N, C-alpha and C positions, 0 to 999 in steps of 0.2 A: 504494499498499499503506500502511495507516496505522500509525504506530510506538504501540506500547504506552506509557504514564507512564513512567519506571523508579520503582519502587517507592523510597522515601527510608526511608533506615536508621535505624534506634529507638534515641533515646538519650537516657537517666534522667539529669536535670540533679538531686542534692541538695544545696540547701547551705539552710541557715535563715534567709540576708539575703533576704528577699522583693524589695527593691527590686535587689536582684543580678542577682535571676534574671529578674526584669521587663525587666533589657537584656540578658541572654545570652541566655535563650530567641530572643528576634526574630534576631538575630545569629546564631544557628545555625540556626533553619530558613531564611535569608539564605544560608546555606551549605548548603544541600541533605540538611538531620537532620529527621527528624519527634520532636520536644523535647516530654517531659512532662517537667514540675516539682514535685517536694517539696519539702514544709520541715520536713522530722523523716524519723525511720527508720520509725517505721511505717508513715507514708502512701507511702514509697519501697520499701517489702517489697513492698505489695501491687501497687503501682504495677508494680513490675520481674515480681511473678510472671504481671499481665494481659498486658503490652508484652515481654516477654520480649527486652528491649533488647539491641543490640547493641554498644553504647556506653554508657562512664557516665561523668559528670563527679560528683565525691563531696568537698565539700567536709571537710576533718579533724577540724573540729567542727560538730558539726552540735546548736545548742542546748547539753544537758550532755551527750548523746551524742560516740559516738566516730565518727568515718566508715571508719577501720581495721574497727570490725566490718560497716559498709557493707561493705565492700570485700572479708570472709570470707564474708559471707551472699549476696553479689551472685555470686560466685566456685561457693559451693558449688550454687549453683542451674542456673547456666551458666559452666564454666571458659573459653568461647570469649569472653565480654564484656571487650573492649575499656575500662579500666577508668584514667581520669588523676585524681591525686589534686589536691584545689586547696585552699592552704591561704595564709592572712596569717600563721602561726604556724610555719614551717617550722624544721625543726630534722633532724640525722642520724639521731636514731634512729627517729622517725615516716617519713622517706622510707625505710629499708632496710624498717621492718614494713611499708609499703605496699607495696614490692615483692615483697617474701617472699610477701608472703597474695594477691595477681598484680594488682597495678596494675602499666600497661605505664610508667608516667610520674608524677611530683610536678613538681606547677610551683607557684610563689609569686605570691599575687595581689601586685599587681594584673596579672591574664592578659589578654589580648585574646584575644578571636573565636578570629582567626587563629592565636596562639599554643599556644590549646586544641584544636583542629582539627590544625593538625602534631604538638602530644604524641599525637593521637588515631592517625591513621596510622604513628607515626613505632615499627618493631618491632625496631628494631636500634638500639644501642649505638653513641658516639659514640668512639672511640679517639682522635680528634687535638682534641676538648678538653682547651683552655688546662688547667693545672696552675699553682697562684697559688704565688708565689716569696713569699709573706707566709704566717706562721702564723697560725691563728685571735689574737682578740683576748682576754685574761682575763675579761670579760664573755662576752664569747659562748661561751667555754672552759666556764664557768661556767652560765650556762643550757643549752646541750649535755648537759653531767652531770646536771644537773637534771630534762633529757626523757628521758635514759636511762633513770634509774633509776624515774622514772616508769612509763617503758615495762615495765621487769622487773617493778613492782608492777601491770600491769593497770590502770594508770588509776587509783589508788585514793591519792588525796594524802594520808591518815593513816598508812599503811601506807610509804608513797616518805619521808615524815617523819621516820619513825622510822627509817628505813635510814639516813638521813643525821644524824638526830640534833639536827634542825631543829622549830621548832614550827611546826605545822601551818599556821597561820595568817600567820609568815612565808613556807613555798613556796608558800603560793598567790599571795601577794604578790610573790611574785618571778617565779609561772609566768602571771601579770595582763599581766606588762609583752611588750610584742614585744621579738623578740631583736633583738640591734644588730645595723646591717646592718654586713658586711664590705665 
């Protein structure tokens, strides 16, 4: 009896870092996914409509666009899509919003293909995760607060700067810095 090949699940990879995508795509294909890559939101949405992905890995910042918007759009197409948000600019505010919008996991870069695949298949939380004994540093708290205010103003830097009583360029400079590692 001849066995039919199993269909590989469709995975949409959305990241504006072309090099990152060129490394991650074959790694995910080796892990039995049919991978489609997009480097901007418009292309990603067209591909999503064509391929109807079961899985998606989305960068938080896609050029000047928000990966959070991409999560929202993908979930509106199919609320069963398993989405992992991937970012080099992790914050509590964006993690919470990503999960509220429908992502199942939130990973910080650098993340390897195995970590991403594990996150895609992890449907439940882990109550055994260790709780830190140390509070966040003042610099990290500042960065988290800036991210929260920015999220409250839908990513509008000018509006967030006004709310913070801060010059827009000062806020932009602070946001361009990577968050302080804890």
